[in-house]
Every structure is written in C-alpha cells, then in structure tokens.
Backbone as CSV, one residue per row, in Angstrom:
resi,resn,N_x,N_y,N_z,CA_x,CA_y,CA_z,C_x,C_y,C_z
1,UNK,34.358,14.432,6.417,35.628,14.106,6.368,36.437,13.962,5.815
2,UNK,36.982,14.252,4.817,38.072,13.514,3.617,39.021,12.413,4.159
3,UNK,38.366,11.251,2.997,39.189,10.096,3.327,40.927,10.279,2.659
4,UNK,41.943,9.456,3.151,43.136,10.272,2.863,43.178,8.601,2.075
5,UNK,43.697,8.764,0.700,44.463,7.941,-0.122,45.580,7.602,-0.252
6,UNK,45.884,6.493,-0.278,47.568,5.874,-0.783,47.561,6.270,-2.153
7,UNK,48.172,7.061,-2.934,48.559,7.140,-3.636,50.415,7.159,-3.959
8,UNK,50.960,6.910,-2.938,52.554,7.269,-2.713,52.838,5.803,-2.977
9,UNK,52.175,4.735,-3.464,53.176,3.801,-3.948,53.753,3.861,-5.568
10,UNK,52.660,4.900,-5.988,53.624,5.008,-7.190,54.492,5.554,-7.159
11,UNK,55.074,6.389,-6.494,56.532,6.926,-6.524,57.526,5.974,-6.227
12,UNK,56.912,4.727,-5.655,57.456,2.886,-4.584,58.425,2.197,-6.295
13,UNK,57.461,2.713,-7.249,57.672,1.903,-8.678,58.293,2.835,-9.539
14,UNK,58.476,4.214,-9.355,58.917,4.486,-10.347,60.875,4.218,-10.746
15,UNK,61.295,3.951,-9.705,62.826,3.451,-9.816,62.958,2.334,-9.671
16,UNK,64.187,1.507,-10.876,64.583,0.303,-10.465,64.405,-0.348,-12.167
17,UNK,65.134,-0.735,-12.731,65.178,-1.503,-13.702,64.858,-3.209,-13.698
18,UNK,63.804,-3.917,-12.966,63.903,-4.748,-12.892,62.838,-5.826,-13.367
19,UNK,62.000,-4.270,-13.886,60.434,-4.362,-14.657,61.304,-4.009,-16.428
20,UNK,60.289,-5.332,-17.358,60.252,-4.843,-18.551,60.484,-3.566,-18.770
21,UNK,61.425,-3.264,-19.698,61.382,-1.802,-20.800,59.789,-1.440,-21.014
22,UNK,58.558,-2.193,-21.731,58.113,-1.793,-22.111,56.580,-1.525,-20.780
23,UNK,56.647,-2.527,-19.854,55.825,-2.453,-18.980,55.742,-1.459,-18.354
24,UNK,57.419,-0.681,-17.799,57.411,0.169,-17.263,57.521,1.529,-17.873
25,UNK,57.462,1.647,-19.354,57.270,2.541,-19.634,55.626,2.940,-20.096
26,UNK,54.853,1.856,-20.273,53.631,2.069,-20.095,53.307,2.600,-18.604
27,UNK,53.312,1.907,-17.860,53.292,2.607,-16.202,53.835,4.151,-16.399
28,UNK,54.762,4.595,-16.505,55.364,5.712,-16.464,54.484,6.603,-17.298
29,UNK,53.633,6.303,-18.571,52.720,7.143,-19.602,51.910,7.525,-18.447
30,UNK,51.159,6.175,-17.939,49.967,6.309,-16.869,49.920,7.412,-15.880
31,UNK,51.274,7.485,-15.472,51.913,8.017,-14.145,51.174,9.317,-15.000
32,UNK,51.866,9.631,-15.768,51.784,10.996,-16.386,50.542,11.773,-16.184
33,UNK,49.457,10.875,-17.206,48.117,10.639,-16.957,47.145,11.098,-15.582
34,UNK,47.720,10.146,-14.860,47.065,10.411,-13.581,47.780,11.617,-12.911
35,UNK,48.893,12.033,-12.758,49.520,13.331,-12.660,48.428,14.922,-12.713
36,UNK,47.641,14.393,-14.352,47.389,15.654,-14.586,45.740,15.688,-14.443
37,UNK,45.213,13.983,-13.744,44.008,13.922,-13.724,43.103,13.450,-14.731
38,UNK,43.899,13.001,-15.779,43.248,12.113,-16.760,43.303,10.592,-16.601
39,UNK,42.785,10.311,-15.612,42.456,8.901,-15.021,42.048,8.132,-15.566
40,UNK,41.304,8.366,-16.953,40.524,6.871,-17.786,41.715,6.827,-18.979
41,UNK,42.428,8.102,-19.200,43.833,7.820,-20.216,45.288,6.675,-19.254
42,UNK,44.555,6.787,-18.013,45.815,6.182,-17.113,45.270,4.935,-17.047
43,UNK,44.032,4.771,-17.041,43.493,3.188,-17.115,43.588,2.508,-18.351
44,UNK,43.464,3.429,-19.413,44.058,2.579,-20.375,46.156,2.208,-20.296
45,UNK,46.424,2.951,-19.932,47.495,2.913,-20.306,48.178,1.699,-18.449
46,UNK,47.882,1.671,-17.805,48.231,0.586,-16.723,47.481,-0.798,-17.845
47,UNK,46.674,-1.049,-18.050,45.993,-2.182,-18.497,47.170,-2.649,-19.850
48,UNK,47.397,-1.696,-20.465,48.421,-2.458,-21.488,49.659,-2.732,-20.803
49,UNK,49.944,-1.908,-19.616,51.044,-2.908,-18.783,51.113,-4.110,-18.338
50,UNK,49.684,-3.922,-18.020,49.141,-5.695,-17.614,49.114,-6.588,-18.508
51,UNK,48.893,-6.177,-19.665,48.937,-6.828,-20.828,50.282,-7.467,-21.154
52,UNK,51.490,-6.467,-20.983,52.950,-6.698,-21.064,53.488,-7.776,-19.739
53,UNK,52.126,-7.480,-18.650,52.956,-8.472,-17.302,51.995,-8.458,-17.179
54,UNK,51.622,-9.782,-16.851,50.053,-9.843,-15.782,50.462,-9.593,-14.633
55,UNK,52.292,-10.287,-14.133,52.101,-10.010,-12.223,52.435,-9.166,-12.066
56,UNK,52.361,-8.352,-13.286,53.236,-6.737,-12.243,52.197,-5.891,-11.513
57,UNK,52.668,-6.095,-9.856,52.123,-5.725,-8.971,51.631,-4.138,-9.085
58,UNK,52.757,-3.217,-9.857,53.123,-2.072,-9.932,51.836,-1.608,-10.780
59,UNK,51.438,-2.216,-11.507,50.731,-1.585,-12.563,49.248,-2.086,-12.089
60,UNK,49.107,-3.506,-11.749,47.870,-3.339,-10.815,47.514,-2.494,-10.080
61,UNK,48.651,-1.830,-9.071,47.876,-1.164,-8.281,47.544,0.472,-8.577
62,UNK,48.611,0.658,-9.355,48.316,1.970,-10.045,46.846,1.711,-10.680
63,UNK,46.533,0.605,-11.409,44.948,0.793,-11.996,44.129,0.838,-11.170
64,UNK,43.987,0.354,-10.269,42.898,0.330,-8.583,43.017,1.596,-8.556
65,UNK,44.062,2.895,-8.234,44.248,4.069,-7.997,43.239,4.732,-9.289
66,UNK,43.226,4.570,-10.319,42.745,5.029,-11.385,41.113,4.422,-11.405
67,UNK,40.973,3.242,-11.210,38.961,3.113,-10.872,38.874,4.094,-9.971
68,UNK,39.403,4.137,-8.788,39.285,4.591,-7.358,38.644,6.055,-7.749
69,UNK,39.140,6.723,-8.585,39.528,8.097,-8.922,38.460,8.274,-9.710
70,UNK,37.971,7.519,-10.689,36.970,7.367,-11.471,35.567,7.044,-10.786
71,UNK,35.769,6.446,-9.440,34.404,6.644,-8.574,33.891,4.990,-8.882
72,UNK,34.913,3.945,-9.403,34.383,2.800,-10.089,34.873,1.645,-8.910
73,UNK,34.344,2.216,-7.497,34.987,1.734,-6.585,34.240,-0.096,-6.469
74,UNK,33.423,-0.608,-7.298,33.451,-1.735,-7.105,34.699,-2.865,-7.733
75,UNK,35.330,-2.014,-8.522,36.148,-2.496,-9.328,37.545,-1.869,-8.988
76,UNK,37.775,-1.215,-8.114,38.963,-0.836,-7.780,39.262,-1.626,-6.796
77,UNK,38.381,-2.060,-5.726,38.201,-2.548,-4.761,38.544,-4.183,-4.725
78,UNK,38.155,-4.548,-5.981,39.029,-6.223,-6.330,40.041,-5.695,-6.439
79,UNK,40.815,-4.817,-7.091,41.889,-4.850,-7.695,42.659,-4.669,-6.201
80,UNK,42.785,-4.090,-5.471,43.396,-4.163,-3.929,42.990,-5.279,-3.334
81,UNK,42.044,-6.257,-3.432,41.882,-7.118,-3.254,42.437,-8.152,-3.623
82,UNK,43.226,-8.033,-5.001,44.264,-8.997,-5.643,45.291,-8.901,-5.661
83,UNK,45.538,-7.359,-5.099,46.829,-7.013,-5.249,47.152,-7.673,-3.231
84,UNK,46.736,-7.633,-2.637,46.655,-7.469,-0.590,47.133,-9.324,-1.098
85,UNK,46.571,-10.271,-1.954,46.529,-11.308,-1.879,47.647,-12.000,-2.637
86,UNK,48.464,-11.052,-3.243,49.898,-11.500,-4.304,50.869,-10.657,-3.355
87,UNK,50.432,-9.479,-2.998,52.310,-8.776,-2.478,52.542,-9.435,-1.456
88,UNK,54.278,-9.359,-1.449,54.589,-10.484,-0.447,55.343,-9.384,0.490
89,UNK,55.681,-8.249,0.184,56.342,-7.175,0.635,54.990,-6.377,2.011
90,UNK,55.410,-5.983,2.717,54.581,-5.561,3.614,54.055,-3.847,3.478
91,UNK,54.892,-3.307,3.197,54.390,-1.919,2.668,53.665,-1.844,1.446
92,UNK,53.820,-2.711,0.266,52.086,-2.924,-0.701,51.707,-3.265,0.096
93,UNK,51.493,-4.456,0.585,50.310,-5.460,1.054,49.253,-4.656,1.664
94,UNK,50.703,-3.685,2.830,49.564,-2.473,3.651,49.187,-1.911,3.475
95,UNK,49.601,-1.029,1.919,48.919,-0.360,0.799,47.276,-0.714,0.522
96,UNK,48.247,-2.027,-0.388,46.432,-2.672,-0.770,45.295,-2.517,0.202
97,UNK,45.526,-3.281,1.344,44.763,-2.973,2.281,44.024,-1.637,2.645
98,UNK,44.646,-0.323,2.609,44.502,0.967,3.039,43.152,1.073,1.887
99,UNK,44.142,1.083,0.831,42.853,1.321,-0.466,41.492,0.485,-0.838
100,UNK,42.083,-0.578,-0.355,40.474,-1.648,-0.396,39.700,-0.777,0.639
101,UNK,40.409,-0.402,2.038,39.455,-0.210,2.765,37.983,1.077,2.592
102,UNK,38.926,1.893,1.703,38.534,3.463,0.925,37.312,2.986,0.200
103,UNK,37.893,1.973,-1.077,36.745,1.369,-1.765,35.735,0.874,-1.231
104,UNK,35.676,0.495,-0.336,34.998,-0.287,0.535,33.795,0.791,1.543
105,UNK,34.676,1.628,1.728,34.263,2.578,2.746,33.050,3.614,1.594
106,UNK,33.474,4.023,0.126,32.632,4.852,-0.792,31.627,4.071,-1.278
107,UNK,31.434,2.695,-1.115,30.431,1.681,-1.357,29.475,1.906,0.451
108,UNK,29.871,2.489,0.992,29.132,2.465,2.677,29.280,0.499,2.977
109,UNK,30.287,0.116,2.641,30.267,-0.897,3.387,31.382,-1.058,4.462
110,UNK,30.415,-0.612,5.731,31.599,0.160,6.621,32.439,-1.401,7.796
111,UNK,31.151,-1.837,7.659,31.999,-2.925,8.214,33.155,-3.787,8.055
112,UNK,33.150,-3.998,6.453,34.149,-4.677,5.806,35.167,-3.579,5.520
113,UNK,34.880,-2.195,5.518,36.112,-1.387,5.572,37.256,-1.557,6.744
114,UNK,36.160,-1.801,7.829,36.687,-1.606,8.958,38.014,-2.508,8.951
115,UNK,37.578,-3.632,8.724,38.204,-4.842,8.221,39.515,-4.951,8.297
116,UNK,39.914,-4.038,6.621,40.539,-3.817,5.683,41.323,-2.944,6.374
117,UNK,40.905,-2.070,6.754,42.099,-0.912,7.585,42.781,-1.618,8.799
118,UNK,42.108,-2.546,9.520,42.534,-3.281,10.477,43.716,-4.156,10.320
119,UNK,43.380,-4.499,8.998,44.657,-5.834,8.656,45.832,-4.840,7.952
120,UNK,45.519,-3.610,7.733,47.085,-2.839,7.037,47.487,-2.004,8.132
121,UNK,46.998,-1.641,9.590,47.258,-1.332,10.925,48.319,-2.200,11.171
122,UNK,47.956,-3.936,10.770,48.341,-5.078,11.335,50.129,-4.824,11.031
123,UNK,50.072,-4.284,9.477,51.279,-4.697,9.035,52.292,-3.232,9.543
124,UNK,51.009,-1.968,9.160,51.651,-1.025,9.726,50.892,-0.144,10.631
125,UNK,51.680,-0.365,12.094,50.606,0.168,13.079,50.754,1.362,12.903
126,UNK,51.726,2.240,12.703,52.144,3.809,12.662,51.786,4.513,11.844
127,UNK,50.861,4.052,10.392,49.893,5.134,9.482,49.031,5.578,10.465
128,UNK,49.312,6.658,10.033,48.322,8.025,10.470,46.859,8.096,10.018
129,UNK,47.335,8.095,8.311,46.259,8.031,7.386,45.249,6.806,7.948
130,UNK,45.684,5.679,7.507,44.597,4.487,8.148,44.206,4.508,9.544
131,UNK,44.796,5.075,10.359,44.180,5.125,11.781,42.610,6.391,11.733
132,UNK,43.467,7.408,11.037,42.442,8.377,10.661,41.074,7.814,10.273
133,UNK,41.307,6.708,8.932,39.977,6.163,8.125,39.298,5.370,9.001
134,UNK,40.206,4.645,9.706,39.480,3.519,10.436,38.686,4.071,11.709
135,UNK,38.721,5.572,12.156,37.938,5.783,12.841,36.509,6.551,12.253
136,UNK,36.795,6.894,11.253,35.863,7.375,10.425,35.244,6.042,10.184
137,UNK,35.687,5.565,9.484,34.662,4.000,9.039,33.893,3.802,10.065
138,UNK,34.372,3.551,11.823,33.315,3.204,12.722,32.451,4.202,13.220
139,UNK,33.164,5.688,12.817,31.960,6.732,12.877,30.466,6.301,12.136
140,UNK,30.834,6.234,10.644,29.876,6.012,9.425,28.965,4.952,9.963
141,UNK,30.058,3.776,10.307,29.000,2.715,10.725,28.134,2.591,11.460
142,UNK,28.631,3.314,12.857,27.596,3.471,14.093,26.502,4.531,13.865
143,UNK,26.585,5.364,12.729,25.441,6.363,12.193,24.494,5.652,11.424
144,UNK,25.438,4.926,10.832,24.381,3.888,9.935,23.735,2.727,10.653
145,UNK,24.109,2.099,12.063,23.249,1.670,12.260,22.368,2.194,13.618
146,UNK,22.286,3.457,13.539,21.420,4.318,14.243,20.254,4.836,13.104
147,UNK,20.734,4.801,11.973,20.074,5.657,11.328,19.027,4.299,10.621
148,UNK,19.801,2.774,10.901,18.744,1.392,10.112,17.728,1.330,11.641
149,UNK,18.098,1.710,12.852,17.708,1.510,13.765,16.057,2.609,13.972
150,UNK,16.832,3.746,13.278,15.226,4.840,13.210,14.089,4.696,12.272
151,UNK,15.258,3.696,11.370,14.318,3.488,10.392,13.362,2.119,10.758
152,UNK,13.745,1.503,11.173,13.291,0.471,11.859,12.192,0.409,13.021
153,UNK,12.443,1.213,14.155,11.761,2.453,14.449,10.829,2.580,14.101
154,UNK,10.664,3.272,12.532,9.623,3.837,12.145,8.880,3.326,11.291
155,UNK,9.009,2.182,10.918,8.365,1.215,10.024,7.733,0.649,10.974
156,UNK,8.317,0.253,12.302,7.097,-0.181,13.356,5.783,0.759,13.794
157,UNK,6.134,1.785,14.072,5.408,2.813,14.204,4.294,2.837,12.987
158,UNK,4.746,3.325,11.767,3.809,3.139,10.549,3.101,1.734,10.007
159,UNK,3.484,0.636,10.343,2.858,-0.176,10.615,1.647,-0.342,11.623
160,UNK,1.957,0.196,12.946,1.044,0.110,13.873,-0.103,1.281,13.310
161,UNK,0.291,2.296,12.701,-0.396,2.825,12.412,-1.923,2.853,11.511
162,UNK,-0.786,1.778,9.904,-1.507,1.233,9.186,-2.852,0.028,9.468
163,UNK,-2.004,-0.694,10.607,-2.755,-1.683,11.566,-4.192,-0.804,12.213
164,UNK,-3.982,0.002,12.912,-5.099,0.937,13.298,-6.148,1.282,12.699
165,UNK,-5.676,1.838,11.662,-6.015,2.982,10.550,-6.927,1.754,10.159
166,UNK,-6.905,0.251,9.629,-7.641,-0.832,8.759,-8.607,-1.653,9.913
167,UNK,-8.055,-1.169,11.056,-9.070,-2.042,12.148,-9.876,-0.681,12.633
168,UNK,-9.876,0.560,12.307,-10.710,1.755,12.471,-11.899,1.244,11.353
169,UNK,-11.327,1.258,10.365,-12.349,1.397,8.737,-13.206,-0.064,9.055
170,UNK,-12.455,-1.360,9.178,-13.269,-2.745,9.261,-14.374,-2.111,10.530
171,UNK,-14.062,-1.385,11.509,-15.253,-1.163,12.777,-16.141,-0.020,12.371
172,UNK,-15.794,0.886,11.222,-16.751,1.394,10.525,-17.287,0.494,9.395
173,UNK,-16.608,0.152,8.644,-17.579,-0.812,7.506,-18.625,-1.817,8.074
174,UNK,-18.103,-1.727,9.811,-19.229,-3.265,10.599,-20.074,-2.167,10.817
175,UNK,-19.937,-1.536,11.107,-21.116,-0.267,11.886,-21.844,0.507,10.573
176,UNK,-21.378,0.790,9.312,-22.502,0.949,8.113,-23.232,-0.404,7.733
177,UNK,-22.883,-1.938,8.062,-23.649,-2.796,7.767,-24.373,-3.000,8.405
178,UNK,-24.460,-2.665,9.859,-25.046,-3.040,10.853,-26.194,-1.807,10.522
179,UNK,-26.172,-0.636,10.286,-26.784,0.046,10.413,-27.898,0.244,8.927
180,UNK,-26.915,-0.538,8.040,-27.921,-0.821,7.113,-28.909,-1.938,7.390
181,UNK,-28.247,-2.965,8.237,-29.593,-3.901,8.404,-30.934,-3.774,8.952
182,UNK,-30.178,-2.598,9.922,-31.526,-1.999,11.174,-32.382,-1.572,9.872
183,UNK,-31.654,-0.871,8.967,-32.326,0.136,7.932,-33.589,-0.621,6.756
184,UNK,-33.051,-2.179,6.702,-33.672,-2.548,5.732,-34.630,-3.133,6.536
185,UNK,-34.354,-3.730,7.756,-34.785,-4.599,8.720,-36.580,-4.054,9.068
186,UNK,-36.165,-2.012,9.059,-37.429,-1.327,9.569,-38.356,-1.010,8.355
187,UNK,-37.633,-1.322,7.301,-38.428,-1.017,6.217,-39.185,-2.301,5.753
188,UNK,-38.736,-3.454,5.763,-39.203,-4.766,5.771,-40.416,-4.445,6.454
189,UNK,-40.614,-4.251,7.973,-41.183,-4.578,9.091,-42.256,-3.091,8.451
190,UNK,-42.201,-1.868,7.820,-42.936,-1.159,7.458,-43.668,-1.457,6.550
191,UNK,-43.117,-2.081,5.022,-43.766,-2.461,4.075,-44.677,-3.301,4.845
192,UNK,-44.396,-4.644,5.548,-45.406,-5.612,6.087,-46.759,-4.665,6.633
193,UNK,-46.206,-3.958,7.554,-47.522,-3.348,8.123,-48.393,-2.724,7.352
194,UNK,-47.622,-2.169,6.320,-48.726,-1.177,5.104,-49.467,-2.052,4.651
195,UNK,-48.648,-3.755,4.152,-49.938,-4.594,3.480,-50.846,-5.501,4.658
196,UNK,-50.129,-5.432,6.086,-51.335,-5.620,6.762,-52.441,-4.772,7.202
197,UNK,-51.896,-3.643,6.704,-52.925,-2.817,6.812,-53.900,-2.493,5.689
198,UNK,-53.278,-2.667,4.345,-54.535,-2.483,3.058,-55.004,-3.911,3.333
199,UNK,-54.633,-4.918,3.656,-55.284,-6.022,4.021,-56.652,-5.580,4.489
200,UNK,-56.304,-5.621,5.654,-57.378,-5.415,6.965,-58.702,-4.170,5.962
201,UNK,-57.882,-3.313,5.206,-58.921,-2.078,4.902,-59.859,-2.974,3.547
202,UNK,-58.724,-4.174,2.607,-59.697,-4.421,2.288,-60.758,-5.577,2.324
203,UNK,-60.416,-5.952,3.899,-61.542,-6.646,4.355,-63.081,-5.746,4.870
204,UNK,-62.084,-5.209,5.565,-63.019,-4.062,6.369,-63.871,-3.301,5.006
205,UNK,-63.872,-3.008,4.008,-64.225,-2.694,2.556,-65.354,-3.821,1.982
206,UNK,-64.860,-4.506,2.057,-65.438,-6.464,1.820,-66.660,-6.296,2.516
207,UNK,-66.425,-6.512,3.543,-67.735,-6.641,4.857,-68.611,-5.523,4.919
208,UNK,-68.226,-3.715,4.497,-68.857,-2.963,5.056,-70.004,-3.210,4.033
209,UNK,-69.484,-3.685,2.413,-70.097,-4.172,1.063,-70.803,-5.278,0.793
210,UNK,-70.459,-6.303,2.160,-71.647,-7.528,2.090,-72.877,-7.038,3.095
211,UNK,-72.717,-6.446,4.156,-73.604,-5.766,4.790,-74.353,-4.682,4.010
212,UNK,-74.119,-3.857,3.368,-74.888,-2.728,2.484,-75.954,-4.143,1.491
213,UNK,-75.081,-5.192,1.251,-75.754,-5.985,0.200,-76.771,-6.713,0.892
214,UNK,-76.342,-7.336,2.138,-77.441,-7.904,2.550,-78.517,-6.852,2.957
215,UNK,-78.649,-5.606,3.373,-79.675,-4.751,3.642,-80.478,-4.748,2.796
216,UNK,-79.767,-4.323,1.746,-80.738,-4.264,-0.154,-81.383,-5.638,0.030
217,UNK,-80.837,-6.376,0.434,-81.827,-7.458,-0.462,-82.441,-8.159,0.508
218,UNK,-82.921,-7.321,1.937,-83.507,-7.786,2.359,-85.157,-7.373,2.106
219,UNK,-86.439,-8.189,2.937,-87.488,-8.058,1.823,-87.956,-6.628,2.644
220,UNK,-88.660,-5.990,1.945,-89.294,-4.861,2.832,-90.269,-5.153,3.855
221,UNK,-90.558,-5.301,5.306,-90.944,-5.529,6.250,-91.951,-4.541,6.354
222,UNK,-93.504,-4.885,6.933,-94.921,-4.061,6.917,-95.250,-4.804,8.174
223,UNK,-96.306,-3.794,8.602,-96.720,-3.913,9.614,-98.125,-4.949,9.822
224,UNK,-98.373,-5.637,10.813,-100.378,-6.401,10.109,-101.143,-5.174,9.716
225,UNK,-101.337,-4.214,9.821,-102.086,-2.921,9.751,-101.607,-2.566,8.494
226,UNK,-100.637,-2.421,8.078,-100.246,-2.140,6.714,-100.979,-3.007,5.475
227,UNK,-100.640,-4.110,6.101,-100.973,-5.349,5.344,-102.506,-5.751,5.362
228,UNK,-103.132,-5.158,6.080,-104.536,-5.008,6.072,-105.179,-3.874,5.232
229,UNK,-104.409,-3.039,5.096,-104.942,-1.910,4.388,-104.777,-2.219,2.954
230,UNK,-103.388,-2.819,2.665,-103.153,-2.890,1.399,-104.136,-3.966,0.803
231,UNK,-104.530,-4.864,1.660,-105.353,-5.902,1.207,-106.833,-5.440,1.136
232,UNK,-107.410,-4.221,1.792,-108.479,-3.498,1.698,-108.683,-2.879,0.545
233,UNK,-107.650,-2.591,0.478,-107.110,-1.347,-1.066,-107.151,-2.109,-2.013
234,UNK,-107.046,-3.528,-2.224,-106.795,-4.411,-3.587,-108.368,-4.944,-3.765
235,UNK,-109.241,-4.993,-2.399,-110.162,-5.883,-2.534,-111.020,-4.264,-2.841
236,UNK,-110.651,-3.180,-2.838,-111.711,-1.751,-3.074,-111.190,-1.358,-4.507
237,UNK,-109.733,-1.823,-5.098,-109.225,-2.418,-5.743,-108.562,-0.837,-6.043
238,UNK,-107.938,-0.097,-4.566,-107.568,1.108,-4.483,-106.231,0.787,-5.219
239,UNK,-105.887,0.815,-5.521,-104.425,0.403,-6.742,-103.396,2.008,-6.076
240,UNK,-104.124,2.790,-6.018,-103.279,4.027,-5.947,-102.828,4.374,-4.566
241,UNK,-103.782,3.628,-3.446,-103.282,3.381,-1.924,-102.634,3.117,-1.538
242,UNK,-102.581,1.518,-2.082,-101.237,0.799,-2.032,-100.150,1.682,-2.296
243,UNK,-100.189,1.632,-3.604,-99.191,2.771,-3.876,-98.125,3.855,-2.945
244,UNK,-99.088,4.453,-2.657,-98.468,5.744,-1.607,-98.110,4.707,-0.362
245,UNK,-98.813,4.302,0.244,-98.261,3.130,1.207,-97.322,2.664,0.816
246,UNK,-96.428,2.100,-0.116,-95.883,1.405,0.035,-94.487,2.228,0.299
247,UNK,-94.675,3.648,-0.995,-93.219,4.185,-0.985,-92.874,5.389,0.315
248,UNK,-94.159,5.113,1.214,-94.186,6.004,2.788,-93.739,4.718,3.485
249,UNK,-93.558,3.585,3.074,-92.956,2.973,4.159,-91.428,2.503,4.436
250,UNK,-91.254,2.935,2.200,-89.834,2.555,2.204,-89.279,3.984,2.385
251,UNK,-89.920,5.249,2.369,-89.555,6.531,2.496,-89.017,6.092,4.571
252,UNK,-89.751,5.790,5.295,-89.857,5.670,6.705,-88.175,4.804,7.080
253,UNK,-88.409,3.775,6.039,-87.273,2.893,6.945,-85.609,3.276,5.911
254,UNK,-85.511,3.817,5.524,-84.851,4.750,4.349,-84.081,4.287,3.557
255,UNK,-84.747,2.872,2.888,-83.844,2.152,1.722,-85.302,2.340,0.797
256,UNK,-84.235,1.940,-0.916,-85.047,1.881,-1.341,-85.732,0.284,-2.061
257,UNK,-86.996,0.419,-2.521,-87.226,-0.516,-3.114,-88.261,-0.720,-4.216
258,UNK,-87.645,-1.681,-4.893,-88.918,-1.219,-6.419,-90.194,-1.774,-6.558
259,UNK,-90.953,-1.117,-6.991,-92.150,-1.021,-7.040,-92.847,-2.459,-7.638
260,UNK,-93.526,-2.983,-6.813,-94.402,-4.323,-6.944,-95.379,-3.905,-7.540
261,UNK,-95.925,-4.314,-8.617,-97.000,-4.236,-9.136,-98.006,-5.613,-8.620
262,UNK,-99.132,-4.989,-7.657,-100.129,-5.662,-6.727,-100.841,-6.249,-7.742
C-alpha cells in the first residue's frame, strides 16, 4: 500500500501578497525545484526563506515535504510537529498532522502515527487520504505486534531448547565424571591387588629361601650303626671307608654336605 502524502498545501501558499517579497520568491524557487524532483535544492531554498522569515508556516511546511521526499523522516516529522503546533488554520494544522503521521509511519512508529492521523481527522473528518493512511497504520501495527509476539514465542522456545541442551550437557559431563571416577577406583583397586600379590610373592619367596637355608644348615644325621662303623673305621684307620659312608649318606638324604676330615 502506498502512502498518500499531502503536498497540496504548496498550492495554498502560492497566491497572496501578504508575505515578504524575498521570502515569497525563495519559496517559489523551492517549489520549482520540488516539482522537478530536485528535493535537496528545494530544501535549500525553503531554508533560505525561513532565514528571511522564521515564522513562515508556508516555508516550514514545504521544508518538511522536501525532507520527507529525501527520506529524512525524523527531521520531516519534527518540522510537521512544529507547524501543527504553530498553525491556527484548521486546514494547515490538519495537513501538518497528516504528514506527521506519514513521517512516523515511515519510521515504523505505528502507534504514534495513528495518533497523528486521528488528530488530523478531528480537524478534517472527511479527508479520505488520512482515513486510508490511518487504516494502513493500524494494519501495520497489528502485523508488528504479531511479529513481536512470534519473536517472543520463538525466543522463549530457543531459551527452552538452550536450557534443555545445557541440562543434557551437564548430565553428560556428570556421567563422564562418574565413569572416570569408577575407572580410577578400579585402577586403584587393581594396583592395590597387584601390590598385595607382589608382597605375598615376596614373603613366600623369603619363606622358601629361609626354609631352604634351614635345611642346608641342619646337621647331618646318621644312625648309631653308621656312627659305630665310622668309629670302627677310625680305630682301624680306614679313612677311605669313612669317606664312602659319608658320601652315601649324603646321597641318600638328597642334600649336600661338606666333607669333614675325621
């Protein structure tokens, strides 16, 4: 939908000799630029006219139009607001509110633009352009509110998804931490068992070594008969017989013993 801007007030001010000649000349010059689409040059001319007469409603109104056409909606809105407050004639005041509504609408300030159009219609109830723009502004406001609601709903859903993801990540991290702790405990237990086994093996080895040493240190036991024969051999100086007896005894017991010279 295209906005219908009120620029017809330019024609309202074209006639009349009540304005100063310099101001009127500059306004006419600005109007020519405006009609050609040279809005920047028109703005310059209208500003010069305002320098000549700061109270000129005509120069101020047309300056707002030139700013609007250059899409300088913030400044055009300020100018139309200024004219609407100064103007006493209802037609000028209504036109200023209408164009103020257009400037606000372009800035997507839909609620403010609706109020401006309503003020214009109070002064000029039958203005079809203002009625048209008012309905357009209401439609855009509704779309804006719906879009904001959708954005809010989407943001809430995104936040829920983000919270759910954070919770899942935390649960995963906690599970990984718990698994790691279990693995560490198992490793510690295994290490402790290995140390215990190693200690037991060492103790067993020491015990076996001690038993072996005790067996080696035990004195050679012989029977009375063997002892008697050894004595007899000594008495008969049969050392060779004694030697053989000792060797046989050692072999029978399965252990080693040093030879002893009797």
